[in-house]
Each structure stands twice: as structure tokens, then as C-alpha cells.
C-alpha positions in Angstrom: 0.0 0.0 0.0 1.1 3.6 -0.6 1.4 6.3 2.0 -2.1 7.8 1.2 -3.6 4.3 1.7 -2.2 4.2 5.2 -3.6 7.7 5.7 -7.0 6.6 4.5 -7.1 3.6 6.8 -6.0 5.7 9.8 -8.8 8.2 9.0 -11.4 5.4 8.8 -10.3 3.9 12.1 -10.4 7.3 13.7 -13.8 8.0 12.3 -15.1 4.6 13.4 -13.8 5.4 17.0 -15.6 8.7 16.9 -18.9 7.0 15.9 -18.5 4.5 18.7 -17.5 6.8 21.5 -19.6 10.0 20.7 -22.4 8.6 22.8 -21.3 5.9 25.3 -24.7 5.4 26.9 -25.1 2.2 25.0 -22.1 0.5 26.6 -23.5 -1.4 29.6 -22.2 -4.9 29.3 -19.9 -7.1 27.3 -22.8 -8.9 25.5 -23.6 -5.5 23.9 -20.0 -4.7 22.9 -18.9 -8.1 21.7 -21.1 -8.5 18.6 -19.9 -5.1 17.4 -16.2 -6.1 17.8 -16.8 -9.5 16.2 -18.5 -8.2 13.0 -15.5 -6.5 11.4 -13.3 -9.5 12.3 -15.8 -11.8 10.5 -15.8 -9.5 7.5 -11.9 -9.7 7.2 -12.1 -13.5 7.7 -14.8 -14.2 5.1 -13.9 -11.5 2.6 -10.1 -12.0 2.7 -9.6 -8.7 0.9 -5.8 -9.0 1.0 -5.9 -12.0 -1.5 -5.3 -10.6 -4.9 -4.6 -7.1 -3.6 -3.7 -4.6 -6.3 -0.9 -2.5 -4.8 -0.5 -0.6 -8.1 -4.0 0.7 -8.0 -4.1 3.7 -5.6 -7.2 5.3 -6.9 -10.4 6.1 -5.0 -14.1 6.1 -6.0 -14.7 9.8 -5.9 -18.4 9.7 -6.2 -18.6 7.3 -3.3 -16.4 9.5 -1.1 -18.7 12.5 -2.0 -21.8 10.5 -1.0 -20.3 9.1 2.1 -19.2 12.6 3.4 -22.7 13.9 2.5 -24.4 11.1 4.5 -21.9 11.6 7.4 -22.8 15.3 7.7 -26.4 14.6 7.5 -26.1 11.9 10.2 -24.3 14.5 12.5 -26.9 17.0 11.9 -29.8 14.7 12.6 -27.9 12.9 15.4 -28.6 9.5 13.7 -26.0 6.8 14.3 -27.3 4.6 11.5 -26.6 7.3 8.9 -23.1 7.7 10.4 -22.6 3.9 10.1 -23.9 3.9 6.4 -21.5 6.8 5.7 -18.6 5.0 7.2 -19.3 1.9 5.2 -19.7 3.8 2.0 -16.3 5.4 2.6 -14.7 2.1 3.3 -16.0 0.7 0.1 -15.0 3.7 -1.9 -11.4 2.9 -1.1 -11.5 -0.9 -0.8 -13.2 -1.7 -4.1 -10.3 0.0 -6.0 -7.8 -2.2 -4.2 -9.2 -5.7 -4.1 -9.1 -8.2 -7.0 -12.1 -8.1 -9.4 -13.1 -11.6 -8.3 -13.4 -10.4 -4.7 -15.6 -7.4 -5.3 -19.0 -9.3 -5.3 -18.1 -11.3 -2.2 -16.9 -8.2 -0.3 -19.9 -6.1 -1.3 -22.3 -8.7 0.2 -20.3 -8.8 3.4 -20.5 -5.0 3.9 -23.6 -5.7 6.0 -21.3 -6.9 8.8 -19.5 -3.6 8.8 -22.8 -1.8 9.1 -23.5 -4.0 12.1 -20.3 -3.0 13.7 -21.8 0.2 15.0 -24.3 0.7 18.0 -27.2 2.2 15.9 -29.7 -0.3 17.2 -29.2 0.8 20.8 -28.8 4.5 20.1 -31.3 5.1 17.3 -34.1 2.5 18.2 -34.6 2.6 21.9 -38.4 2.3 21.3 -37.7 -1.0 19.4 -37.3 -2.7 22.8 -40.7 -1.6 23.9 -42.4 -2.8 20.8 -40.5 -6.1 21.1 -42.0 -6.5 24.7 -45.5 -5.3 23.7 -45.7 -7.6 20.7 -44.4 -10.6 22.7 -46.9 -10.0 25.5 -49.7 -9.7 22.9 -48.6 -12.9 21.2 -48.4 -14.7 24.5 -51.9 -13.4 25.5 -53.5 -14.8 22.3 -51.6 -18.1 22.4 -52.7 -18.8 26.0 -56.2 -17.8 25.1 -56.3 -20.3 22.3 -55.1 -22.9 24.7 -58.2 -22.2 26.9 -56.5 -20.1 29.7 -58.2 -17.1 31.2 -55.9 -14.2 30.2 -55.9 -10.4 30.6 -53.3 -8.0 29.5 -52.3 -4.5 30.4 -49.5 -3.2 28.1 -46.5 -5.6 28.7 -48.1 -7.2 31.8 -50.2 -10.3 31.3 -52.3 -12.3 33.9 -52.7 -16.0 33.1 -55.0 -17.9 35.4 -54.5 -15.2 38.0 -50.8 -15.6 37.7 -49.1 -12.3 36.8 -46.4 -12.4 34.2 -44.4 -9.1 33.5 -42.6 -8.9 30.1 -39.9 -6.6 31.6 -37.2 -4.7 29.9 -34.9 -7.7 30.3 -37.2 -9.5 27.9 -36.8 -6.8 25.1 -34.3 -8.9 23.3 -32.3 -6.0 21.9 -29.0 -7.4 23.3 -29.7 -10.6 21.5 -30.9 -8.8 18.3 -27.4 -7.4 17.5 -25.7 -10.8 17.9 -28.6 -12.5 16.0 -28.1 -10.1 13.0 -24.4 -10.8 12.9 -24.7 -14.5 13.3 -27.6 -14.7 10.8 -25.7 -12.6 8.2 -22.7 -15.0 8.5 -25.0 -18.0 8.1 -26.7 -16.4 5.0 -23.3 -15.7 3.4 -22.0 -19.2 4.1 -25.1 -20.9 2.6 -26.3 -18.4 0.0 -23.4 -16.1 -0.8 -23.8 -16.5 -4.6 -27.5 -17.1 -4.7 -30.4 -14.7 -5.4 -31.9 -15.6 -2.0 -29.0 -14.0 -0.1 -30.4 -10.5 0.3 -34.0 -11.7 1.1 -32.4 -14.0 3.7 -30.6 -11.1 5.3 -33.8 -9.0 5.2 -35.7 -11.7 7.0 -33.2 -11.9 10.0 -34.9 -9.2 12.1 -38.2 -11.1 11.8 -36.5 -14.3 12.9 -35.0 -12.5 15.9 -38.4 -11.1 16.9 -40.0 -14.6 16.6 -37.2 -16.1 18.7 -37.7 -13.5 21.4 -41.6 -14.0 21.3 -41.1 -17.7 21.7 -38.7 -17.1 24.6 -41.3 -14.9 26.4 -44.0 -17.6 25.8 -41.7 -20.3 27.2 -40.7 -18.2 30.2 -44.4 -17.7 30.9 -45.2 -21.4 30.5 -42.2 -22.3 32.9 -43.5 -19.7 35.5 -47.1 -21.1 35.3 -45.9 -24.7 35.7 -42.9 -24.4 38.1 -43.4 -21.0 39.7 -41.7 -17.6 39.1 -38.4 -18.6 40.8 -37.9 -21.3 38.1 -38.5 -18.8 35.4 -36.2 -16.1 36.9 -33.4 -18.5 37.5 -31.0 -20.2 35.0 -33.8 -20.7 32.5 -34.3 -17.0 32.1 -30.7 -16.6 30.6 -30.0 -19.9 29.1 -33.5 -20.6 27.8 -33.3 -17.5 25.7 -30.1 -18.6 24.0 -31.5 -22.1 23.5 -34.5 -20.7 21.7 -32.2 -18.5 19.6 -30.1 -21.5 18.6 -33.2 -23.4 17.7 -34.5 -20.7 15.5 -31.3 -20.2 13.6 -30.9 -23.9 13.2 -34.3 -23.7 11.4 -33.0 -20.8 9.3 -30.0 -22.9 8.4 -32.2 -25.7 7.2 -34.3 -23.2 5.1 -31.2 -21.5 3.7 -29.8 -24.9 2.8 -33.0 -25.8 1.0 -33.0 -22.5 -0.9 -29.4 -23.2 -2.0 -30.3 -26.5 -3.6 -33.1 -24.7 -5.6 -30.9 -22.1 -7.0 -27.9 -22.0 -9.2 -24.9 -19.8 -8.2 -25.1 -16.2 -9.6 -22.4 -14.9 -11.8 -19.8 -12.7 -10.1 -20.6 -9.0 -10.3 
């Protein structure tokens, strides 16, 4: 790489640190930070941009830089971290696509979703999402138990099943799991569908899968509380039961992606 490439990399790293640290209210535990740290590592591991590196090409995609800077300024003005993350990803790609081998461009472009997920926009821009996750989970649990013949009433995120109160608390919002689920699901979609037309639809469905997993988790916790008491639901099952549900949901996703892979022929490199 030439001197200006090192300068560009340094500027990108400094910009990423600025986006991460400009608002540190999202940093509360390691399970919120770890998925963000893992995402760029997975990008480098799967994309392998250094293979076929073109050191003689020191150009930049000027239009991409202009768009990236424009989106970054807009993100600062509106205080929207998602726009800042999009801007950073565009700026990275404006430099990277001019450096990597032509055969790596399509692969690296599809993996850019991991770089987008390396920033805390879910926690900073969508705090209300946790509330809607809780409310929809409580609503789903209410109707499911009613279908099973139980007497159920609900007030917001609090449901009463057979006179037994169940509170879908903030700990059941699922946002901490959502970031990890999107990263893991994106890797799963890439491994199984990287050159298929179903790749982007598979990535788009991951938030729905994460919501469904969280809803099933709430229903299971409610069922455990009704059967064995609140202490059982608030014990080890509260933590590990959620992860077991998430693993089960993404195992089903893997089966679906594998089936879609068998239906499609690989796409031509773009």
C-alpha cells in the first residue's frame, strides 16, 4: 500500500472510533459490545480482501467519497448513528473496491452488512424498538394462552394468566440478543447463500427471525412460570432458555437457507 492508503485507513479507524464513542450510553455490558467487535473480524475473515490485492492501484471512488461525506454530515446534523454507520461503510467501500481483486468485489460487497452492524445504531437510534418487542411478545403470549383455553388479561406488557401475573420486563426486550442475532444470521446467510439470489432476502428476514425467537422465549418463560413458579422462570432458564430458543430458531434458518441453496444455481460474479 502507498502512503495515502495508510492515511485513509487511519482516517477510517479514527472515524469509526468517533462514531463508537460519541455517545457511550449504549455501553453497559460485554454482551452489547462483543457483537460489534466480532462483526469486522468476521468481515475480514470471510472476505479476505488481501488476497489478490492490487498495490499498483491507488485510486479512489470519488463519487462514493462525496456520497459518504454527505451522508456523514447529514447523520451528524440529525444525530442518527445509522446514517453515520452507512456513511462510514460507503467511505470504506470507496477505497476498498479499488484495491481488491475483481473476483473479490461481489463477495466483499455482500459482506458489507457486517461492517454496518459493527456500530451501535440499534441501541442508540431505536430505543423504542425494545418496547415494541416487549409489547408484541406480550400480545402474542396473550392470544396463544387464550387459544389454549386459559383465562388471560393483558395491560401493556403485563399479562395475567389464570390469576398468575407475568411481566414482560425490559430484560425481555431482546435488543442485546438482536445485534448478535443479526451478525450471526448474516454470516449464516453468506456461508449458505453467498452466490444465490436468495442472499439479500435471507438477510432481510433476519430481524423477523430474531423477533420470533424473542416472542417464543417470552412464551416459554411464561409457561415455565405457570408450571414451576416464578423462581424457576427467573433462574437459570431466564438466561439460558433464551439462548436455546435463539439457537433453535437459527438452526431452522440454516435448514431453510440450505433448501434455498439447492433450488438455485450460483449467480455470476458481479
